[in-house]
N, C-alpha and C positions, 0 to 999 in steps of 0.2 A: 890168405890174401897174397896177391902178387905185388912185386915191387912197383909195378905200374899203378895199381890201385892205391897203394900206400902213398906214393908221391902225389897223386892227384888229390887224395883225401887231405893230406897235409896242407897243400896249397889252398884248397877250399876252406879249411879251418883257419889258416892264417888270414885270408881275406875277410872271413866273417868277423873275426875278432878285430882286425885292423879297421874295418869299415865302421865298427861301433866306436872307434876312438880309444880302444883299450891298449895303452902303450905296454904295460907290464905283461898282459896276456899275449900280445904280439911277439914281444921279445922272448917270452918263455917258449912259444911254439917254434921260433926260428932257431934259437940256440945262440951260444956265445961265440962260436967259431965262424960265424958267417961274415961275409963282406958285402958291401953294397956300392953300386956305382950307377949313376944315371948317365947313359950314353950321350955325350955332348961336349961342347966347347969347355975348356978349362975355366972360362969366366964364370961358369956356374958352380965352381968349387964352393963348398966341399962336396956337393952332390955329384959332381962329374969326376971326382977322383975316388979311387977305390978306398973305402973306409972299413976298417976292421976294429975289433976290440972296443975300447971306450968310445972312439970316434964313431964306430958303427952305431952304438947305442944313442949317441947324441943326434946323429942323422935321422934315425928312425923316430926318435922323440920329436924332433923338429918337423919331420914330414907329417906325422899324425896330428901334431898340435896346430899346424898351419894349413893343411889341406884336408877338407871334409870330403870323404869318398863314399858317404852313406847312400848316395844315389847312383853309384857305379855298379854295374852288373858284369858278371863274367860271361863273355860271349862264347868262349871256348878254352879248353885246356887240352894241350897236346903233349903227350908224354913220349920221350925217347928213352926206352928202357936200356938200350945198349950204352948210351952216353950218360945215363942217370941225370936227365935234364928234362925240365918242364918249360913249355912255352904257354903262357896264359895271356889270352886276348881279352882286354877289359874295355868297357865303354859306358858312357853316360855323362851325367852332369857332375862337375867338380866345383867345389866352392873354396875360394881362397878366404880363409876365416878372418884374417886381419882387415882386409879391404871389403869383404862381403861380395866380391866379384864372383860370378858363376859363369861357367861356359861348358859346352858339350865337347867331349874329346874322346879319343881312343888311344890306348897304349898297350904295349906288350912287355911282360916281364919274362926274362929268361932266368930260370932258377936251377942251379946245379946242386945235386945231392951227393952226399957221401954218408954211408952207414945210416940211411934213412932220414937224415936231417939236411936242411938247406945249408950250403957252405958258401954260396956265391949267388948274389942277385944282381942282374943287370937290367935296368929299366929303360925302355925305349919310349920316350914321350915327345910331345911337341915342345922342345926346349925353348924355342922363342916365346911361345905362349907362357910357359912357366916363368921365364926370366922377366918378361914384360909385366905379368900380373903381380909377381912378387917384388917388382922394381929393382931387381938385381942389375938390369940394364934398361936403358931407355932408347927406343928406336924412334927417330924423327918421322 
């Protein structure tokens, strides 16, 4: 297997487990040394600040508990072997579990790898939609 194939397969496995709502399975595939950040305004903290260690675990648990991605499909996975990085384009219907609100969206994850494991995930989403739906902020 090539590093390119292995990184792509790892990302596909993470999404399959995450989309089922399996917190422990997701964390097991990602590993303990990974960080997460949602690209956006600091008003979306803790999601928009880089979280590692215990804070990483809490962010992943909260994302899986609050956002149902079971109707999201992966539109494409692009692997940069030289940089050990994956860009994954995802799209579909997202449901905010606490409010029951659903909406169609697209987002991109940039996942950095080291020694075959994800070490940094940066997610590019419609942060205004996330903030409004989760009532982190209210826009008049």
